[in-house]
C-alpha positions in Angstrom: -0.1 -0.1 -0.1 1.2 3.3 -0.8 0.9 5.9 1.9 0.6 9.8 1.1 0.7 12.7 3.4 -1.2 15.6 2.6 -0.4 18.9 4.4 -1.0 22.6 4.1 -2.9 25.5 6.0 -6.7 25.3 6.3 -8.9 26.0 3.3 -6.0 25.6 0.9 -8.0 22.7 -1.1 -6.4 19.7 0.6 -9.6 17.4 0.8 -10.7 18.9 -2.8 -7.4 17.8 -4.4 -7.1 14.4 -2.7 -10.8 13.5 -3.9 -10.4 14.7 -7.4 -6.8 12.8 -7.2 -8.7 9.5 -5.8 -11.5 9.7 -8.3 -8.4 9.4 -11.2 -6.7 6.4 -9.3 -10.4 4.7 -8.9 -11.1 4.9 -12.5 -8.1 3.0 -13.0 -8.9 0.4 -10.7 -6.9 1.2 -7.7 -8.7 1.1 -4.5 -8.0 4.4 -2.4 -8.7 5.1 1.1 -8.2 8.3 3.5 -7.8 9.3 6.9 -8.6 12.9 7.9 -6.9 14.4 11.0 -8.3 17.4 12.4 -8.6 19.6 15.5 -12.0 20.4 16.5 -14.5 18.9 14.1 -14.7 18.1 10.4 -17.1 17.5 7.7 -14.3 16.7 5.2 -14.8 12.9 5.7 -18.3 13.0 4.2 -16.9 14.6 0.8 -14.9 11.2 0.7 -17.7 9.1 1.7 -20.0 10.6 -1.0 -17.4 9.5 -3.8 -17.1 6.0 -2.1 -14.0 6.3 -0.4 -13.5 4.2 2.7 -12.2 7.3 5.4 -11.4 7.3 9.0 -11.7 10.6 11.2 -9.3 11.5 13.7 -9.9 14.5 16.2 -7.0 15.7 18.2 -9.2 17.8 20.2 -7.1 19.4 23.1 -4.0 17.7 21.7 -1.4 18.9 19.3 -2.6 17.6 16.2 0.8 16.5 14.9 1.3 14.2 18.2 -1.9 12.8 17.7 -1.1 12.1 14.2 2.2 10.2 15.1 0.4 8.5 17.9 -2.3 7.1 15.6 -0.8 6.9 11.9 0.5 3.2 12.5 -3.2 1.9 13.4 -4.3 3.9 10.3 -1.8 1.9 8.2 -2.7 -1.2 9.8 -6.5 -0.4 8.8 -5.7 0.6 5.1 -4.0 -2.6 4.7 -7.0 -4.9 6.3 -9.2 -2.9 3.7 -6.6 -4.1 1.0 -6.2 -0.6 -0.2 -3.8 0.3 -2.9 -3.4 3.8 -1.8 -3.9 5.8 1.5 -4.4 9.5 1.7 -3.3 10.9 5.1 -4.8 14.4 5.3 -3.4 16.7 8.1 -5.1 19.4 10.0 -3.1 22.4 8.9 -3.3 24.1 12.1 -0.3 26.1 12.4 2.8 27.0 10.3 4.8 24.7 12.5 3.2 21.7 11.8 4.7 19.1 9.7 3.2 15.5 9.2 5.5 14.1 6.7 7.6 10.8 7.2 10.8 9.9 5.9 10.4 7.0 3.0 6.2 8.3 2.6 5.8 10.7 -0.4 4.9 14.0 1.0 2.7 16.6 -0.6 2.0 20.2 0.6 -1.0 21.9 -0.8 -0.9 25.7 -0.6 -3.4 28.2 -2.6 -2.4 31.5 -4.4 -5.0 33.6 -2.7 -2.8 33.8 0.4 -0.2 35.9 -0.6 3.3 35.8 -2.3 5.0 35.9 0.8 2.9 32.9 2.3 5.5 29.9 0.8 8.2 31.2 3.1 5.9 31.4 6.2 4.5 27.9 5.6 7.5 26.3 7.3 8.3 22.3 7.6 5.0 21.6 5.4 6.4 22.9 2.7 10.2 23.0 3.2 10.0 19.1 3.6 7.6 18.2 0.7 8.4 16.4 -2.3 5.6 18.2 -4.3 3.8 21.3 -3.9 0.4 21.6 -5.2 -0.8 25.1 -5.9 -4.4 25.8 -5.8 -7.0 28.4 -6.8 -4.6 29.6 -9.8 -7.7 30.2 -11.9 -8.7 33.1 -9.9 -5.3 35.1 -10.0 -3.3 36.4 -13.2 -0.9 34.6 -15.1 1.7 36.9 -13.8 0.8 36.2 -10.3 0.8 32.6 -10.7 4.3 32.8 -12.1 5.5 35.1 -9.0 4.0 32.6 -6.4 5.4 29.3 -8.2 8.7 31.2 -8.0 8.4 31.6 -4.5 7.6 28.4 -4.0 10.6 27.2 -5.6 12.3 29.5 -3.4 11.4 28.2 -0.4 11.8 24.5 -1.4 14.4 24.2 -4.2 14.1 20.3 -4.2 10.5 20.0 -4.7 8.1 19.9 -7.7 5.4 22.2 -8.0 1.7 21.4 -9.8 -1.2 23.5 -10.3 -4.1 22.0 -9.4 -7.8 22.9 -9.8 -9.7 21.2 -6.9 -13.2 21.9 -8.3 -12.9 21.1 -11.9 -10.1 18.0 -11.1 -7.1 19.7 -13.6 -4.0 18.7 -12.9 -5.0 15.8 -10.8 -4.6 13.3 -13.8 -0.7 14.2 -13.7 -0.8 14.0 -9.6 -2.3 10.6 -9.7 0.5 9.5 -12.4 2.9 11.1 -10.0 1.5 9.1 -6.9 2.0 5.8 -8.8 5.7 5.9 -8.2 5.4 6.4 -4.5 6.9 3.6 -2.3 5.2 0.9 -0.6 4.3 1.4 3.2 3.7 -1.7 5.1 4.4 0.0 8.5 5.2 3.2 9.9 6.7 1.6 13.1 10.1 2.7 13.9 9.7 5.4 10.9 11.0 8.8 11.1 9.3 12.2 11.0 11.1 14.5 8.5 11.0 17.4 10.8 10.7 17.4 14.7 7.3 17.8 16.0 6.4 20.8 18.2 8.3 20.8 21.7 6.2 19.3 24.6 5.0 19.2 27.3 4.2 22.4 29.1 1.4 22.9 31.7 -0.8 24.6 29.3 -0.8 21.5 27.0 -1.5 19.4 30.0 -4.8 21.4 30.7 -3.7 24.3 33.0 -5.9 27.6 32.3 -4.5 29.8 35.0 -1.7 32.5 33.9 1.1 33.3 35.6 4.8 31.8 36.7 3.3 30.1 39.5 1.4 27.8 37.2 3.9 27.2 34.8 5.9 24.0 35.1 9.5 23.7 33.7 9.8 22.1 30.5 11.2 22.7 27.2 8.4 25.2 26.0 9.4 27.3 29.2 10.8 30.1 26.8 10.6 33.7 27.7 9.7 36.3 24.7 12.0 39.0 24.5 10.7 42.5 25.4 12.6 45.5 24.1 13.7 47.6 26.9 12.5 51.0 27.1 14.4 54.1 26.9 12.0 55.7 29.6 13.0 53.5 32.2 
């Protein structure tokens, strides 16, 4: 089974891209499944089900979604193998630009949209920096010049990755994406695998449910890091 990770900011078009790509593969006789990781709730799983794509839903709730992903992806892989899937798409929550749900040896995609601004590729962080392929969506809404500048900025942020324009509504570009994914390596297990970039550091008292503010309520941890406050010239 080929495991594929889809990462990217919220509303970039991850689900639409994944669904249209899955449909391309299914028309060729491949069996595709998905797992949708999210923070509070999701309706994206319904988009998969409506198209006959088996899907798991993982809600991280008050946990860091990347930690939740790392703790659960092996069970998802085992599920995919039990379903005899040819492809398993793992779609992340895209909560923040620190997230990076990419695994070494697993094909990694980052979905980013043109409407987010030309400075965005540099801000996305590990999700884009460690991707094998960057999928650029909503290119039909901007000018050709804006598309070229945006693609250039993507290449500046990740010089090793390929870039592909995809329209999640019409499916344009997903045939090329499906063909690209056919060369993905097989994944029998993620046990003992490594993520491509260290997950957000934890644990602090707020990670564990503390709500009160102040030094008396903060436990010592790797997250206990003071913000730099510039000194005032007025004393």
